[in-house]
N, CA, C and O atoms as a Tripos MOL2 file, in Angstrom:
@<TRIPOS>MOLECULE
protein
  292   291    73     0     0
PROTEIN
NO_CHARGES

@<TRIPOS>ATOM
      1 N          35.1290   -1.9920    9.4380 N.3       1 MET1
      2 CA         34.1420   -1.1080    9.5780 C.3       1 MET1
      3 C          33.8750   -0.6140   11.2280 C.2       1 MET1
      4 O          33.6700   -1.3700   12.1770 O.2       1 MET1
      5 N          33.9350    0.6440   11.2480 N.am      2 SER2
      6 CA         33.8170    0.9970   12.6660 C.3       2 SER2
      7 C          32.3930    0.8930   13.3030 C.2       2 SER2
      8 O          31.3910    0.8690   12.5890 O.2       2 SER2
      9 N          32.3310    0.8310   14.6660 N.am      3 LEU3
     10 CA         31.1390    0.6590   15.3910 C.3       3 LEU3
     11 C          30.2700    1.6150   15.2180 C.2       3 LEU3
     12 O          29.0870    1.2930   15.3350 O.2       3 LEU3
     13 N          30.5860    2.9910   14.9050 N.am      4 GLU4
     14 CA         29.7740    3.9490   14.7670 C.3       4 GLU4
     15 C          28.8180    3.6610   13.3770 C.2       4 GLU4
     16 O          27.6010    3.8410   13.3260 O.2       4 GLU4
     17 N          29.5440    3.2470   12.4440 N.am      5 LYS5
     18 CA         28.8570    2.9790   11.0710 C.3       5 LYS5
     19 C          27.8660    1.7370   11.1470 C.2       5 LYS5
     20 O          26.8280    1.6140   10.4970 O.2       5 LYS5
     21 N          28.3500    0.9140   11.9960 N.am      6 VAL6
     22 CA         27.2370   -0.3590   12.1580 C.3       6 VAL6
     23 C          26.0620    0.1700   12.8900 C.2       6 VAL6
     24 O          24.9480   -0.2690   12.6050 O.2       6 VAL6
     25 N          26.2070    1.0680   13.8040 N.am      7 PHE7
     26 CA         24.9230    1.5860   14.4960 C.3       7 PHE7
     27 C          24.2370    2.3810   13.5370 C.2       7 PHE7
     28 O          23.0120    2.3030   13.4470 O.2       7 PHE7
     29 N          24.9460    3.1840   12.7680 N.am      8 ILE8
     30 CA         24.1840    4.0900   11.8060 C.3       8 ILE8
     31 C          23.3580    3.1420   10.8110 C.2       8 ILE8
     32 O          22.2000    3.4280   10.5070 O.2       8 ILE8
     33 N          23.9530    2.0920   10.3560 N.am      9 ILE9
     34 CA         23.3480    1.2890    9.5090 C.3       9 ILE9
     35 C          22.0130    0.6520   10.2870 C.2       9 ILE9
     36 O          20.8790    0.7560    9.8210 O.2       9 ILE9
     37 N          22.2720    0.0840   11.3440 N.am     10 ILE10
     38 CA         21.1660   -0.4220   12.1890 C.3      10 ILE10
     39 C          20.0120    0.6090   12.3780 C.2      10 ILE10
     40 O          18.8350    0.3350   12.1470 O.2      10 ILE10
     41 N          20.4410    1.7790   12.8030 N.am     11 GLN11
     42 CA         19.4670    2.7720   12.8480 C.3      11 GLN11
     43 C          18.5690    3.1530   11.5850 C.2      11 GLN11
     44 O          17.3600    3.3620   11.6850 O.2      11 GLN11
     45 N          19.2590    3.2200   10.4210 N.am     12 VAL12
     46 CA         18.6060    3.4490    9.1990 C.3      12 VAL12
     47 C          17.6160    2.2600    9.0040 C.2      12 VAL12
     48 O          16.4640    2.5600    8.6910 O.2      12 VAL12
     49 N          17.9200    1.0080    9.1450 N.am     13 ILE13
     50 CA         16.9810   -0.1540    8.9660 C.3      13 ILE13
     51 C          15.7540    0.0430    9.9440 C.2      13 ILE13
     52 O          14.5710    0.0400    9.6030 O.2      13 ILE13
     53 N          16.2110    0.2020   11.1230 N.am     14 VAL14
     54 CA         15.0630    0.4040   12.2510 C.3      14 VAL14
     55 C          14.1210    1.6260   11.9180 C.2      14 VAL14
     56 O          12.9310    1.6250   12.2340 O.2      14 VAL14
     57 N          14.7330    2.6630   11.2620 N.am     15 GLY15
     58 CA         13.8590    3.8720   10.9250 C.3      15 GLY15
     59 C          12.8860    3.3900    9.6990 C.2      15 GLY15
     60 O          11.6870    3.6650    9.6510 O.2      15 GLY15
     61 N          13.4730    2.7560    8.8810 N.am     16 ILE16
     62 CA         12.6310    2.3410    7.7170 C.3      16 ILE16
     63 C          11.5110    1.4860    8.1190 C.2      16 ILE16
     64 O          10.3910    1.6990    7.6550 O.2      16 ILE16
     65 N          11.7610    0.3920    9.0710 N.am     17 LEU17
     66 CA         10.7460   -0.3300    9.6090 C.3      17 LEU17
     67 C           9.7410    0.3480   10.4530 C.2      17 LEU17
     68 O           8.5590    0.0030   10.4620 O.2      17 LEU17
     69 N          10.2200    1.3180   11.1650 N.am     18 ALA18
     70 CA          9.3020    2.1700   12.0840 C.3      18 ALA18
     71 C           8.3390    2.9660   11.1910 C.2      18 ALA18
     72 O           7.1470    3.0300   11.4920 O.2      18 ALA18
     73 N           8.8230    3.5660   10.1120 N.am     19 VAL19
     74 CA          8.0760    4.3060    9.2900 C.3      19 VAL19
     75 C           6.8780    3.3050    8.5700 C.2      19 VAL19
     76 O           5.7020    3.6570    8.4800 O.2      19 VAL19
     77 N           7.3590    2.1050    8.1200 N.am     20 ALA20
     78 CA          6.4020    1.1790    7.4760 C.3      20 ALA20
     79 C           5.4320    0.7660    8.5760 C.2      20 ALA20
     80 O           4.2480    0.7720    8.2390 O.2      20 ALA20
     81 N           5.6970    0.4270    9.7610 N.am     21 ALA21
     82 CA          4.9080    0.0680   10.7690 C.3      21 ALA21
     83 C           3.8080    1.1670   11.0890 C.2      21 ALA21
     84 O           2.6290    0.8860   11.3090 O.2      21 ALA21
     85 N           4.2930    2.3570   11.0870 N.am     22 ILE22
     86 CA          3.3690    3.6350   11.2360 C.3      22 ILE22
     87 C           2.5180    3.7140   10.2150 C.2      22 ILE22
     88 O           1.3360    3.9170   10.4920 O.2      22 ILE22
     89 N           2.8810    3.5860    8.9400 N.am     23 LEU23
     90 CA          2.0280    3.7780    7.7830 C.3      23 LEU23
     91 C           1.0310    2.5570    7.5510 C.2      23 LEU23
     92 O           0.0000    2.6490    6.8860 O.2      23 LEU23
     93 N           1.4670    1.4240    8.1770 N.am     24 PHE24
     94 CA          0.5270    0.2560    8.1700 C.3      24 PHE24
     95 C          -0.6000    0.3700    8.9410 C.2      24 PHE24
     96 O          -1.6280   -0.2220    8.6130 O.2      24 PHE24
     97 N          -0.5400    1.0820    9.9650 N.am     25 GLN25
     98 CA         -1.6920    1.4460   10.8390 C.3      25 GLN25
     99 C          -2.5240    2.4370   10.2640 C.2      25 GLN25
    100 O          -2.0400    3.3450    9.5880 O.2      25 GLN25
    101 N          -3.9030    2.3180   10.5080 N.am     26 SER26
    102 CA         -4.9630    3.1790    9.9420 C.3      26 SER26
    103 C          -5.6770    3.8700   11.1460 C.2      26 SER26
    104 O          -6.0100    3.1800   12.1090 O.2      26 SER26
    105 N          -5.8980    5.0880   11.1240 N.am     27 ARG27
    106 CA         -6.3470    5.7200   12.2780 C.3      27 ARG27
    107 C          -7.8660    5.2720   12.7290 C.2      27 ARG27
    108 O          -8.1860    4.9200   13.8650 O.2      27 ARG27
    109 N          -8.6980    5.3630   11.6230 N.am     28 SER28
    110 CA        -10.0700    5.1350   12.1430 C.3      28 SER28
    111 C         -10.5210    3.8260   11.5070 C.2      28 SER28
    112 O         -11.7160    3.5390   11.5670 O.2      28 SER28
    113 N          -9.6480    2.9940   10.8940 N.am     29 ALA29
    114 CA        -10.1400    1.6980   10.4160 C.3      29 ALA29
    115 C          -9.4220    0.5980   11.1380 C.2      29 ALA29
    116 O          -8.3180    0.8950   11.5950 O.2      29 ALA29
    117 N          -9.8180   -0.4980   11.3000 N.am     30 SER30
    118 CA         -9.0900   -1.7010   11.7780 C.3      30 SER30
    119 C          -8.2370   -2.2180   10.6170 C.2      30 SER30
    120 O          -8.2680   -1.7680    9.4710 O.2      30 SER30
    121 N          -7.5340   -3.1380   11.0260 N.am     31 LEU31
    122 CA         -6.4710   -3.6940   10.0340 C.3      31 LEU31
    123 C          -7.2670   -4.3750    8.9990 C.2      31 LEU31
    124 O          -6.9640   -4.2000    7.8180 O.2      31 LEU31
    125 N          -8.2580   -5.1380    9.3250 N.am     32 GLY32
    126 CA         -9.1000   -5.7590    8.0900 C.3      32 GLY32
    127 C          -9.6450   -4.7710    7.1700 C.2      32 GLY32
    128 O          -9.7890   -5.0660    5.9840 O.2      32 GLY32
    129 N          -9.9960   -3.4910    7.6700 N.am     33 GLU33
    130 CA        -10.7060   -2.7250    6.7420 C.3      33 GLU33
    131 C          -9.6410   -2.0260    5.8670 C.2      33 GLU33
    132 O          -9.9260   -1.5310    4.7770 O.2      33 GLU33
    133 N          -8.4220   -2.0110    6.3880 N.am     34 SER34
    134 CA         -7.2670   -1.3600    5.4240 C.3      34 SER34
    135 C          -7.2160   -2.1470    4.1780 C.2      34 SER34
    136 O          -6.8190   -1.5680    3.1670 O.2      34 SER34
    137 N          -7.5780   -3.4470    4.1050 N.am     35 PHE35
    138 CA         -7.3850   -4.2360    3.0100 C.3      35 PHE35
    139 C          -8.6830   -4.5460    2.2510 C.2      35 PHE35
    140 O          -8.7180   -5.5100    1.4860 O.2      35 PHE35
    141 N          -9.7720   -3.7420    2.4440 N.am     36 GLY36
    142 CA        -11.0280   -3.9650    1.8350 C.3      36 GLY36
    143 C         -12.2900   -4.5810    2.5590 C.2      36 GLY36
    144 O         -13.4240   -4.6720    2.0880 O.2      36 GLY36
    145 N         -11.8360   -5.0000    3.8500 N.am     37 GLY37
    146 CA        -13.0710   -5.6470    4.7020 C.3      37 GLY37
    147 C         -13.8690   -4.5620    5.0920 C.2      37 GLY37
    148 O         -13.4330   -3.4120    5.0520 O.2      37 GLY37
    149 N         -15.0190   -4.8410    5.4710 N.am     38 SER38
    150 CA        -15.9200   -3.7280    5.9060 C.3      38 SER38
    151 C         -16.1420   -4.0780    7.5090 C.2      38 SER38
    152 O         -16.0820   -5.2320    7.9330 O.2      38 SER38
    153 N         -16.3780   -3.0410    8.2540 N.am     39 GLY39
    154 CA        -16.6170   -3.1640    9.7370 C.3      39 GLY39
    155 C         -17.1610   -1.8250   10.0670 C.2      39 GLY39
    156 O         -16.7440   -0.7840    9.5600 O.2      39 GLY39
    157 N         -18.2840   -1.9180   11.0960 N.am     40 VAL40
    158 CA        -18.8390   -0.6070   11.5030 C.3      40 VAL40
    159 C         -18.2200   -0.1670   12.6970 C.2      40 VAL40
    160 O         -18.0310    1.0310   12.9080 O.2      40 VAL40
    161 N         -17.9010   -1.0340   13.4700 N.am     41 PHE41
    162 CA        -17.5580   -0.8130   14.9890 C.3      41 PHE41
    163 C         -16.1150   -0.8480   15.0970 C.2      41 PHE41
    164 O         -15.5040   -1.7950   14.6030 O.2      41 PHE41
    165 N         -15.4440    0.1860   15.7570 N.am     42 TYR42
    166 CA        -13.9920   -0.0190   16.0990 C.3      42 TYR42
    167 C         -13.7960    0.2580   17.5520 C.2      42 TYR42
    168 O         -13.9680    1.3430   18.1090 O.2      42 TYR42
    169 N         -13.3900   -0.9280   18.1210 N.am     43 GLY43
    170 CA        -13.1610   -0.7600   19.6150 C.3      43 GLY43
    171 C         -11.6590   -0.7800   20.0020 C.2      43 GLY43
    172 O         -10.8710    0.1470   19.8160 O.2      43 GLY43
    173 N         -11.3900   -1.9560   20.5570 N.am     44 THR44
    174 CA        -10.0760   -1.9440   21.0840 C.3      44 THR44
    175 C          -9.2240   -2.6910   20.1050 C.2      44 THR44
    176 O          -9.7400   -3.4650   19.2980 O.2      44 THR44
    177 N          -7.8000   -2.4590   20.1590 N.am     45 ARG45
    178 CA         -7.0370   -3.3040   19.1680 C.3      45 ARG45
    179 C          -6.8900   -4.8180   19.6270 C.2      45 ARG45
    180 O          -6.6450   -5.0860   20.8030 O.2      45 ARG45
    181 N          -7.0380   -5.7300   18.7220 N.am     46 ARG46
    182 CA         -7.0050   -7.0870   18.9350 C.3      46 ARG46
    183 C          -6.1700   -7.7570   17.8170 C.2      46 ARG46
    184 O          -6.1540   -7.3820   16.6450 O.2      46 ARG46
    185 N          -5.4470   -8.8440   18.3580 N.am     47 GLY47
    186 CA         -4.8950   -9.8110   17.5180 C.3      47 GLY47
    187 C          -3.6990   -9.0860   16.8010 C.2      47 GLY47
    188 O          -2.8540   -8.5600   17.5260 O.2      47 GLY47
    189 N          -3.5600   -9.0160   15.4450 N.am     48 PRO48
    190 CA         -2.4800   -8.4920   14.7060 C.3      48 PRO48
    191 C          -2.3100   -7.0140   14.8970 C.2      48 PRO48
    192 O          -1.1790   -6.5350   14.9790 O.2      48 PRO48
    193 N          -3.4800   -6.2100   14.9780 N.am     49 GLU49
    194 CA         -3.3110   -4.8420   15.2080 C.3      49 GLU49
    195 C          -2.7640   -4.4360   16.5290 C.2      49 GLU49
    196 O          -2.1740   -3.3590   16.6140 O.2      49 GLU49
    197 N          -2.9130   -5.2330   17.6070 N.am     50 ARG50
    198 CA         -2.3380   -5.0610   18.9600 C.3      50 ARG50
    199 C          -0.7450   -5.3840   18.7440 C.2      50 ARG50
    200 O           0.1190   -4.7080   19.3040 O.2      50 ARG50
    201 N          -0.4980   -6.2760   18.0410 N.am     51 MET51
    202 CA          0.9520   -6.7570   17.9250 C.3      51 MET51
    203 C           1.5530   -5.6770   17.1420 C.2      51 MET51
    204 O           2.6360   -5.2600   17.5520 O.2      51 MET51
    205 N           1.0320   -5.1220   16.0450 N.am     52 LEU52
    206 CA          1.6030   -4.0960   15.3140 C.3      52 LEU52
    207 C           1.7410   -2.8910   16.0660 C.2      52 LEU52
    208 O           2.7540   -2.2210   15.8650 O.2      52 LEU52
    209 N           0.8620   -2.4840   16.9310 N.am     53 TYR53
    210 CA          1.0700   -1.5110   17.8070 C.3      53 TYR53
    211 C           2.1260   -1.5810   18.7930 C.2      53 TYR53
    212 O           2.6930   -0.5680   19.2040 O.2      53 TYR53
    213 N           2.4070   -2.7580   19.1870 N.am     54 PHE54
    214 CA          3.5160   -2.6720   20.1690 C.3      54 PHE54
    215 C           4.8940   -3.0260   19.4960 C.2      54 PHE54
    216 O           5.9380   -2.8630   20.1280 O.2      54 PHE54
    217 N           4.8900   -3.4620   18.3370 N.am     55 ILE55
    218 CA          6.0720   -3.5510   17.3000 C.3      55 ILE55
    219 C           6.4840   -2.1330   16.9900 C.2      55 ILE55
    220 O           7.6770   -1.8300   16.9660 O.2      55 ILE55
    221 N           5.4810   -1.2110   16.7400 N.am     56 THR56
    222 CA          5.7610    0.2060   16.4880 C.3      56 THR56
    223 C           6.3690    0.9060   17.5530 C.2      56 THR56
    224 O           7.3410    1.6420   17.3820 O.2      56 THR56
    225 N           5.7580    0.6760   18.7970 N.am     57 ILE57
    226 CA          6.3290    1.2740   19.9240 C.3      57 ILE57
    227 C           7.8260    0.6150   20.1300 C.2      57 ILE57
    228 O           8.7500    1.4170   20.2700 O.2      57 ILE57
    229 N           8.0550   -0.4560   20.1520 N.am     58 GLY58
    230 CA          9.4500   -1.0400   20.1910 C.3      58 GLY58
    231 C          10.4090   -0.3880   19.2860 C.2      58 GLY58
    232 O          11.4250    0.1720   19.6990 O.2      58 GLY58
    233 N          10.0360   -0.4750   17.9110 N.am     59 LEU59
    234 CA         10.9130    0.1630   16.9220 C.3      59 LEU59
    235 C          11.2430    1.7190   17.1390 C.2      59 LEU59
    236 O          12.3670    2.1760   16.9350 O.2      59 LEU59
    237 N          10.2420    2.4250   17.5380 N.am     60 VAL60
    238 CA         10.4250    3.8270   17.8430 C.3      60 VAL60
    239 C          11.3350    3.9450   18.9280 C.2      60 VAL60
    240 O          12.2830    4.7250   18.8360 O.2      60 VAL60
    241 N          11.1210    3.1460   20.1090 N.am     61 ALA61
    242 CA         12.1190    3.1850   21.3010 C.3      61 ALA61
    243 C          13.6250    2.8140   20.7910 C.2      61 ALA61
    244 O          14.6140    3.4920   21.0670 O.2      61 ALA61
    245 N          13.6350    1.7460   20.0790 N.am     62 ALA62
    246 CA         14.9540    1.2910   19.5580 C.3      62 ALA62
    247 C          15.6840    2.4710   18.7160 C.2      62 ALA62
    248 O          16.8990    2.6630   18.7460 O.2      62 ALA62
    249 N          14.8530    3.1540   18.0390 N.am     63 PHE63
    250 CA         15.4730    4.2490   17.1290 C.3      63 PHE63
    251 C          15.8100    5.2940   17.9810 C.2      63 PHE63
    252 O          16.8300    5.9050   17.6630 O.2      63 PHE63
    253 N          15.2010    5.6750   19.0190 N.am     64 VAL64
    254 CA         15.5900    6.7750   19.9970 C.3      64 VAL64
    255 C          16.7570    6.1980   20.7920 C.2      64 VAL64
    256 O          17.6720    6.9900   21.0190 O.2      64 VAL64
    257 N          16.8740    5.0490   21.2170 N.am     65 LEU65
    258 CA         18.0940    4.5010   21.9460 C.3      65 LEU65
    259 C          19.1710    4.5240   21.0470 C.2      65 LEU65
    260 O          20.2240    5.0270   21.4410 O.2      65 LEU65
    261 N          19.0940    4.0550   19.8720 N.am     66 LEU66
    262 CA         20.2650    4.1850   18.8210 C.3      66 LEU66
    263 C          20.7540    5.4810   18.6380 C.2      66 LEU66
    264 O          21.9460    5.6070   18.3590 O.2      66 LEU66
    265 N          19.9390    6.6040   18.7620 N.am     67 SER67
    266 CA         20.1680    7.8540   18.5100 C.3      67 SER67
    267 C          21.0910    8.3270   19.6560 C.2      67 SER67
    268 O          22.0650    9.0520   19.4540 O.2      67 SER67
    269 N          20.7270    7.8760   20.8560 N.am     68 PHE68
    270 CA         21.5940    8.3860   21.9280 C.3      68 PHE68
    271 C          22.9340    7.5590   21.8710 C.2      68 PHE68
    272 O          23.9800    8.1810   22.0570 O.2      68 PHE68
    273 N          22.9790    6.3230   21.6500 N.am     69 ILE69
    274 CA         24.0700    5.5460   21.4690 C.3      69 ILE69
    275 C          25.0790    6.2740   20.5250 C.2      69 ILE69
    276 O          26.1870    6.6070   20.9450 O.2      69 ILE69
    277 N          24.6780    6.5140   19.2410 N.am     70 ILE70
    278 CA         25.3320    7.1980   18.2460 C.3      70 ILE70
    279 C          25.9730    8.5830   18.7370 C.2      70 ILE70
    280 O          27.1450    8.8780   18.5000 O.2      70 ILE70
    281 N          25.1680    9.3270   19.3810 N.am     71 LEU71
    282 CA         25.5080   10.6320   20.0490 C.3      71 LEU71
    283 C          26.6880   10.4580   20.8810 C.2      71 LEU71
    284 O          27.5700   11.3140   20.8140 O.2      71 LEU71
    285 N          26.8270    9.3820   21.7170 N.am     72 PHE72
    286 CA         27.9620    9.2920   22.7310 C.3      72 PHE72
    287 C          29.0640    8.5660   22.3070 C.2      72 PHE72
    288 O          30.0470    8.4280   23.0340 O.2      72 PHE72
    289 N          28.9790    8.0190   21.0330 N.am     73 LEU73
    290 CA         30.1820    7.3640   20.5470 C.3      73 LEU73
    291 C          31.2980    8.1570   20.0700 C.2      73 LEU73
    292 O          32.3180    7.6030   19.6580 O.2      73 LEU73
@<TRIPOS>BOND
     1     1     2 1
     2     2     3 1
     3     3     4 2
     4     3     5 am
     5     5     6 1
     6     6     7 1
     7     7     8 2
     8     7     9 am
     9     9    10 1
    10    10    11 1
    11    11    12 2
    12    11    13 am
    13    13    14 1
    14    14    15 1
    15    15    16 2
    16    15    17 am
    17    17    18 1
    18    18    19 1
    19    19    20 2
    20    19    21 am
    21    21    22 1
    22    22    23 1
    23    23    24 2
    24    23    25 am
    25    25    26 1
    26    26    27 1
    27    27    28 2
    28    27    29 am
    29    29    30 1
    30    30    31 1
    31    31    32 2
    32    31    33 am
    33    33    34 1
    34    34    35 1
    35    35    36 2
    36    35    37 am
    37    37    38 1
    38    38    39 1
    39    39    40 2
    40    39    41 am
    41    41    42 1
    42    42    43 1
    43    43    44 2
    44    43    45 am
    45    45    46 1
    46    46    47 1
    47    47    48 2
    48    47    49 am
    49    49    50 1
    50    50    51 1
    51    51    52 2
    52    51    53 am
    53    53    54 1
    54    54    55 1
    55    55    56 2
    56    55    57 am
    57    57    58 1
    58    58    59 1
    59    59    60 2
    60    59    61 am
    61    61    62 1
    62    62    63 1
    63    63    64 2
    64    63    65 am
    65    65    66 1
    66    66    67 1
    67    67    68 2
    68    67    69 am
    69    69    70 1
    70    70    71 1
    71    71    72 2
    72    71    73 am
    73    73    74 1
    74    74    75 1
    75    75    76 2
    76    75    77 am
    77    77    78 1
    78    78    79 1
    79    79    80 2
    80    79    81 am
    81    81    82 1
    82    82    83 1
    83    83    84 2
    84    83    85 am
    85    85    86 1
    86    86    87 1
    87    87    88 2
    88    87    89 am
    89    89    90 1
    90    90    91 1
    91    91    92 2
    92    91    93 am
    93    93    94 1
    94    94    95 1
    95    95    96 2
    96    95    97 am
    97    97    98 1
    98    98    99 1
    99    99   100 2
   100    99   101 am
   101   101   102 1
   102   102   103 1
   103   103   104 2
   104   103   105 am
   105   105   106 1
   106   106   107 1
   107   107   108 2
   108   107   109 am
   109   109   110 1
   110   110   111 1
   111   111   112 2
   112   111   113 am
   113   113   114 1
   114   114   115 1
   115   115   116 2
   116   115   117 am
   117   117   118 1
   118   118   119 1
   119   119   120 2
   120   119   121 am
   121   121   122 1
   122   122   123 1
   123   123   124 2
   124   123   125 am
   125   125   126 1
   126   126   127 1
   127   127   128 2
   128   127   129 am
   129   129   130 1
   130   130   131 1
   131   131   132 2
   132   131   133 am
   133   133   134 1
   134   134   135 1
   135   135   136 2
   136   135   137 am
   137   137   138 1
   138   138   139 1
   139   139   140 2
   140   139   141 am
   141   141   142 1
   142   142   143 1
   143   143   144 2
   144   143   145 am
   145   145   146 1
   146   146   147 1
   147   147   148 2
   148   147   149 am
   149   149   150 1
   150   150   151 1
   151   151   152 2
   152   151   153 am
   153   153   154 1
   154   154   155 1
   155   155   156 2
   156   155   157 am
   157   157   158 1
   158   158   159 1
   159   159   160 2
   160   159   161 am
   161   161   162 1
   162   162   163 1
   163   163   164 2
   164   163   165 am
   165   165   166 1
   166   166   167 1
   167   167   168 2
   168   167   169 am
   169   169   170 1
   170   170   171 1
   171   171   172 2
   172   171   173 am
   173   173   174 1
   174   174   175 1
   175   175   176 2
   176   175   177 am
   177   177   178 1
   178   178   179 1
   179   179   180 2
   180   179   181 am
   181   181   182 1
   182   182   183 1
   183   183   184 2
   184   183   185 am
   185   185   186 1
   186   186   187 1
   187   187   188 2
   188   187   189 am
   189   189   190 1
   190   190   191 1
   191   191   192 2
   192   191   193 am
   193   193   194 1
   194   194   195 1
   195   195   196 2
   196   195   197 am
   197   197   198 1
   198   198   199 1
   199   199   200 2
   200   199   201 am
   201   201   202 1
   202   202   203 1
   203   203   204 2
   204   203   205 am
   205   205   206 1
   206   206   207 1
   207   207   208 2
   208   207   209 am
   209   209   210 1
   210   210   211 1
   211   211   212 2
   212   211   213 am
   213   213   214 1
   214   214   215 1
   215   215   216 2
   216   215   217 am
   217   217   218 1
   218   218   219 1
   219   219   220 2
   220   219   221 am
   221   221   222 1
   222   222   223 1
   223   223   224 2
   224   223   225 am
   225   225   226 1
   226   226   227 1
   227   227   228 2
   228   227   229 am
   229   229   230 1
   230   230   231 1
   231   231   232 2
   232   231   233 am
   233   233   234 1
   234   234   235 1
   235   235   236 2
   236   235   237 am
   237   237   238 1
   238   238   239 1
   239   239   240 2
   240   239   241 am
   241   241   242 1
   242   242   243 1
   243   243   244 2
   244   243   245 am
   245   245   246 1
   246   246   247 1
   247   247   248 2
   248   247   249 am
   249   249   250 1
   250   250   251 1
   251   251   252 2
   252   251   253 am
   253   253   254 1
   254   254   255 1
   255   255   256 2
   256   255   257 am
   257   257   258 1
   258   258   259 1
   259   259   260 2
   260   259   261 am
   261   261   262 1
   262   262   263 1
   263   263   264 2
   264   263   265 am
   265   265   266 1
   266   266   267 1
   267   267   268 2
   268   267   269 am
   269   269   270 1
   270   270   271 1
   271   271   272 2
   272   271   273 am
   273   273   274 1
   274   274   275 1
   275   275   276 2
   276   275   277 am
   277   277   278 1
   278   278   279 1
   279   279   280 2
   280   279   281 am
   281   281   282 1
   282   282   283 1
   283   283   284 2
   284   283   285 am
   285   285   286 1
   286   286   287 1
   287   287   288 2
   288   287   289 am
   289   289   290 1
   290   290   291 1
   291   291   292 2
@<TRIPOS>SUBSTRUCTURE
     1 MET1         2 RESIDUE 1 A MET
     2 SER2         6 RESIDUE 1 A SER
     3 LEU3        10 RESIDUE 1 A LEU
     4 GLU4        14 RESIDUE 1 A GLU
     5 LYS5        18 RESIDUE 1 A LYS
     6 VAL6        22 RESIDUE 1 A VAL
     7 PHE7        26 RESIDUE 1 A PHE
     8 ILE8        30 RESIDUE 1 A ILE
     9 ILE9        34 RESIDUE 1 A ILE
    10 ILE10       38 RESIDUE 1 A ILE
    11 GLN11       42 RESIDUE 1 A GLN
    12 VAL12       46 RESIDUE 1 A VAL
    13 ILE13       50 RESIDUE 1 A ILE
    14 VAL14       54 RESIDUE 1 A VAL
    15 GLY15       58 RESIDUE 1 A GLY
    16 ILE16       62 RESIDUE 1 A ILE
    17 LEU17       66 RESIDUE 1 A LEU
    18 ALA18       70 RESIDUE 1 A ALA
    19 VAL19       74 RESIDUE 1 A VAL
    20 ALA20       78 RESIDUE 1 A ALA
    21 ALA21       82 RESIDUE 1 A ALA
    22 ILE22       86 RESIDUE 1 A ILE
    23 LEU23       90 RESIDUE 1 A LEU
    24 PHE24       94 RESIDUE 1 A PHE
    25 GLN25       98 RESIDUE 1 A GLN
    26 SER26      102 RESIDUE 1 A SER
    27 ARG27      106 RESIDUE 1 A ARG
    28 SER28      110 RESIDUE 1 A SER
    29 ALA29      114 RESIDUE 1 A ALA
    30 SER30      118 RESIDUE 1 A SER
    31 LEU31      122 RESIDUE 1 A LEU
    32 GLY32      126 RESIDUE 1 A GLY
    33 GLU33      130 RESIDUE 1 A GLU
    34 SER34      134 RESIDUE 1 A SER
    35 PHE35      138 RESIDUE 1 A PHE
    36 GLY36      142 RESIDUE 1 A GLY
    37 GLY37      146 RESIDUE 1 A GLY
    38 SER38      150 RESIDUE 1 A SER
    39 GLY39      154 RESIDUE 1 A GLY
    40 VAL40      158 RESIDUE 1 A VAL
    41 PHE41      162 RESIDUE 1 A PHE
    42 TYR42      166 RESIDUE 1 A TYR
    43 GLY43      170 RESIDUE 1 A GLY
    44 THR44      174 RESIDUE 1 A THR
    45 ARG45      178 RESIDUE 1 A ARG
    46 ARG46      182 RESIDUE 1 A ARG
    47 GLY47      186 RESIDUE 1 A GLY
    48 PRO48      190 RESIDUE 1 A PRO
    49 GLU49      194 RESIDUE 1 A GLU
    50 ARG50      198 RESIDUE 1 A ARG
    51 MET51      202 RESIDUE 1 A MET
    52 LEU52      206 RESIDUE 1 A LEU
    53 TYR53      210 RESIDUE 1 A TYR
    54 PHE54      214 RESIDUE 1 A PHE
    55 ILE55      218 RESIDUE 1 A ILE
    56 THR56      222 RESIDUE 1 A THR
    57 ILE57      226 RESIDUE 1 A ILE
    58 GLY58      230 RESIDUE 1 A GLY
    59 LEU59      234 RESIDUE 1 A LEU
    60 VAL60      238 RESIDUE 1 A VAL
    61 ALA61      242 RESIDUE 1 A ALA
    62 ALA62      246 RESIDUE 1 A ALA
    63 PHE63      250 RESIDUE 1 A PHE
    64 VAL64      254 RESIDUE 1 A VAL
    65 LEU65      258 RESIDUE 1 A LEU
    66 LEU66      262 RESIDUE 1 A LEU
    67 SER67      266 RESIDUE 1 A SER
    68 PHE68      270 RESIDUE 1 A PHE
    69 ILE69      274 RESIDUE 1 A ILE
    70 ILE70      278 RESIDUE 1 A ILE
    71 LEU71      282 RESIDUE 1 A LEU
    72 PHE72      286 RESIDUE 1 A PHE
    73 LEU73      290 RESIDUE 1 A LEU
């Protein structure tokens, strides 16, 4: 298997994970409210929400980096 195919497979996996991470986030609700919890105040991201936010940024950055790597192969 060529190196380019390996990078394409990795990029597809990272892309699917990035889409899932983006869809997992809710714009006006906290993570607990997404699963049926109730909360009136939404302030800063804490705990799992913050970790999901940074994971999403990392996955999107990895996707862009892989795109450039595949472009120059």
